[in-house]
N, C-alpha and C positions, 0 to 999 in steps of 0.2 A: 681254304683251299687257294682263294684268290690272294690271301695275304703271302702264302708260301710260293706261289707262282710269281708275284711281284717281288719278292726278296732273293730271286735267283740273277746273278749279274748276266747281262747281256750275252757275253761271250760264251756263256754254257747253255743257252737256249736249245732245245731239239733243233734239228734241220728242217723238219716238216713246220714247225713255228715259223721260222724265218722266211718259208716260201708261201704263206698265207698273209694276205693284207691284215696287220694288227688290228685295225680298224673294226674288222669283221670278228675277229677274235674277242675283242672288248665288247661289242655289242651282244654277240651271242652267250659270253659270260654270264654279262650282266643281265641278260635277257632272264636266263635261268635263275640267277639270283633274285630278281624282282618276284617271280613266281614263287620262288620259295620263301621271300619275305612275306609276301601276301597270305599264302597258305599258313604261316606261323602266325600270323596276327588275325587272321580272319575267324570270328567263332562259327565253325561249320557246325556245330553240335546244336545251333540254335536255328530258329526258323523265321529268321528276320528276312526282310526284302534285300534287294542289293543296296549297298551303301557306299557312296563315294568315299567316305574317310577313310576306309581301308586301301582302296586304291590310292589315294593321296599320300597316305602315310607311307605305302609301300614304295613309292615313286621318291619321297622325300628321302627315306632310306638309302635306297640305291645311288642316289644322287651325292648325299653326304659321303657315303662310303667310297663311290667312285673318286670324289675330290681327294678324300684322305689318303687313299691308296696312292695317288699320285704324288701327293707330298709325301708319303712313306717312301716312293721310290726315289726320291732325291738324296735319300741317305744310303742308297745300294749302288756299290759300283759298277759303272758302266750303265747306268740308268738315270734317265732324266725325266722330271713331270712333264708332262704334255697336255695342254689345254683340250687338244683334238682328241686323244685319248679319254679325257673326262668328259667330253661331249658325246663319245661314241657309248660311253658307259651309261649316261644318262638316254641316250636313244635308246640302249637296250631295256633301260626299266622303262622308259614309256611304251615302246612295243609289248612288254609283259602286260603293262596294264590294258593296252589296247585290245590285247588277246583275251585277258579275263573278262573285260567288259562284254566283247564281242559274245564269248562262251555263256555270260552271265543273262543274256536275251534269250537264249534257248531255254532257259530254266523257268519254270513258272513258279511263283512264289507260294507257299502254303499257307493256306487259311484256317 
């Protein structure tokens, strides 16, 4: 979905997207992406206690994809790579990690 959306030339973006701050859209999209990445790699079928390596791996994946997405946009007509967009993507991943961490504090490990 992210790749497809970033492949659309800027002139064809829906009008609602043009009226919302694009940094909020970036952070929100990559927030959801971060949670999905975490859920994809976290072995929820085990009884392990919370482990930072899954959070770190999800954050790294989000940051790398955000940077690669900005590079991809350099090939799309009307789009340009933007460091601020990559930063907003990274912030979304970090906020997802913070949310996951806070929610994990509410769960008690199974012994």
